[in-house]
KOLTI-789419 format. One record per residue (C-alpha): residue number from 1; chain; x, y, z. Coordinates in steps of 0.2 Angstrom, whole numbers, plus 5000, padded with zeros to 4 digits. Each point is the difference from the previous one (the first is absolute). Example, Ala and Ser with C-alpha at 12.3 -4.5 7.8 and 13.67 -1.06 7.14 Angstrom:
{n: 1 | chain: A | east: 5062 | north: 4978 | up: 5039} .
{n: 2 | chain: A | east: 5006 | north: 5017 | up: 4997} .
This chain:
{n: 1 | chain: A | east: 5000 | north: 5000 | up: 5000} .
{n: 2 | chain: A | east: 5006 | north: 5017 | up: 4996} .
{n: 3 | chain: A | east: 5001 | north: 5011 | up: 5016} .
{n: 4 | chain: A | east: 5008 | north: 5016 | up: 4993} .
{n: 5 | chain: A | east: 4992 | north: 5005 | up: 4983} .
{n: 6 | chain: A | east: 5011 | north: 5015 | up: 4998} .
{n: 7 | chain: A | east: 5016 | north: 4990 | up: 5000} .
{n: 8 | chain: A | east: 4993 | north: 4982 | up: 4996} .
{n: 9 | chain: A | east: 5006 | north: 4992 | up: 5016} .
{n: 10 | chain: A | east: 4992 | north: 4984 | up: 5004} .
{n: 11 | chain: A | east: 4997 | north: 4990 | up: 5016} .
{n: 12 | chain: A | east: 5013 | north: 4988 | up: 4994} .
{n: 13 | chain: A | east: 5013 | north: 5014 | up: 4997} .
{n: 14 | chain: A | east: 4997 | north: 5006 | up: 5018} .
{n: 15 | chain: A | east: 5002 | north: 4982 | up: 5006} .
{n: 16 | chain: A | east: 5016 | north: 4997 | up: 4990} .
{n: 17 | chain: A | east: 5007 | north: 5016 | up: 5008} .
{n: 18 | chain: A | east: 4996 | north: 4994 | up: 5017} .
{n: 19 | chain: A | east: 5008 | north: 4983 | up: 4997} .
{n: 20 | chain: A | east: 5015 | north: 5009 | up: 4993} .
{n: 21 | chain: A | east: 5003 | north: 5008 | up: 5017} .
{n: 22 | chain: A | east: 4989 | north: 5016 | up: 4999} .
{n: 23 | chain: A | east: 4994 | north: 5004 | up: 5017} .
{n: 24 | chain: A | east: 4995 | north: 5018 | up: 5000} .
{n: 25 | chain: A | east: 4984 | north: 5006 | up: 4990} .
{n: 26 | chain: A | east: 5007 | north: 5018 | up: 4998} .
{n: 27 | chain: A | east: 5016 | north: 4993 | up: 4992} .
{n: 28 | chain: A | east: 4990 | north: 4989 | up: 4989} .
{n: 29 | chain: A | east: 4990 | north: 5016 | up: 4995} .
{n: 30 | chain: A | east: 5017 | north: 5009 | up: 4996} .
{n: 31 | chain: A | east: 5006 | north: 4985 | up: 4990} .
{n: 32 | chain: A | east: 4985 | north: 4998 | up: 4990} .
{n: 33 | chain: A | east: 4989 | north: 5015 | up: 5001} .
{n: 34 | chain: A | east: 4986 | north: 4989 | up: 5007} .
{n: 35 | chain: A | east: 4986 | north: 5011 | up: 5007} .
{n: 36 | chain: A | east: 5009 | north: 5016 | up: 4996} .
{n: 37 | chain: A | east: 4991 | north: 5007 | up: 4985} .
{n: 38 | chain: A | east: 4981 | north: 5001 | up: 5003} .
{n: 39 | chain: A | east: 5000 | north: 4991 | up: 5017} .
{n: 40 | chain: A | east: 4984 | north: 4990 | up: 4997} .
{n: 41 | chain: A | east: 5009 | north: 4984 | up: 5003} .
{n: 42 | chain: A | east: 5009 | north: 5004 | up: 5015} .
{n: 43 | chain: A | east: 4989 | north: 4991 | up: 5013} .
{n: 44 | chain: A | east: 4999 | north: 4984 | up: 4989} .
{n: 45 | chain: A | east: 5019 | north: 5001 | up: 4996} .
{n: 46 | chain: A | east: 5004 | north: 5002 | up: 5019} .
{n: 47 | chain: A | east: 4989 | north: 4985 | up: 5004} .
{n: 48 | chain: A | east: 5007 | north: 4989 | up: 4986} .
{n: 49 | chain: A | east: 5018 | north: 5005 | up: 5007} .
{n: 50 | chain: A | east: 4995 | north: 4995 | up: 5018} .
{n: 51 | chain: A | east: 4992 | north: 4984 | up: 4994} .
{n: 52 | chain: A | east: 5016 | north: 4996 | up: 4990} .
{n: 53 | chain: A | east: 5011 | north: 5003 | up: 5015} .
{n: 54 | chain: A | east: 4990 | north: 4989 | up: 5012} .
{n: 55 | chain: A | east: 5000 | north: 4986 | up: 4987} .
{n: 56 | chain: A | east: 5019 | north: 5002 | up: 4997} .
{n: 57 | chain: A | east: 5003 | north: 5000 | up: 5019} .
{n: 58 | chain: A | east: 4989 | north: 4984 | up: 5002} .
{n: 59 | chain: A | east: 5009 | north: 4991 | up: 4987} .
{n: 60 | chain: A | east: 5017 | north: 5005 | up: 5007} .
{n: 61 | chain: A | east: 4994 | north: 4995 | up: 5017} .
{n: 62 | chain: A | east: 4994 | north: 4983 | up: 4994} .
{n: 63 | chain: A | east: 5017 | north: 4997 | up: 4991} .
{n: 64 | chain: A | east: 5010 | north: 5004 | up: 5015} .
{n: 65 | chain: A | east: 4989 | north: 4988 | up: 5011} .
{n: 66 | chain: A | east: 5002 | north: 4986 | up: 4987} .
{n: 67 | chain: A | east: 5019 | north: 5003 | up: 4999} .
{n: 68 | chain: A | east: 5001 | north: 4999 | up: 5019} .
{n: 69 | chain: A | east: 4990 | north: 4984 | up: 5001} .
{n: 70 | chain: A | east: 5010 | north: 4992 | up: 4986} .
{n: 71 | chain: A | east: 5016 | north: 5005 | up: 5009} .
{n: 72 | chain: A | east: 4994 | north: 4992 | up: 5016} .
{n: 73 | chain: A | east: 4998 | north: 4983 | up: 4992} .
């Protein structure tokens, strides 16, 4: 789904940025222009960014637990 029509930034683009290490919404805006033109997408973009952070952190946590459990065996 396209989140920012002005800059053609999709939900997947935001998720990829977070997976690549982006942890600050304002930095993402500076890098991409997301929600900086008309601003209509700001709330949706910020929500999408937050959800991507939670998802990425959950995956990281699960991977760490798996590694620890494997190391104990």
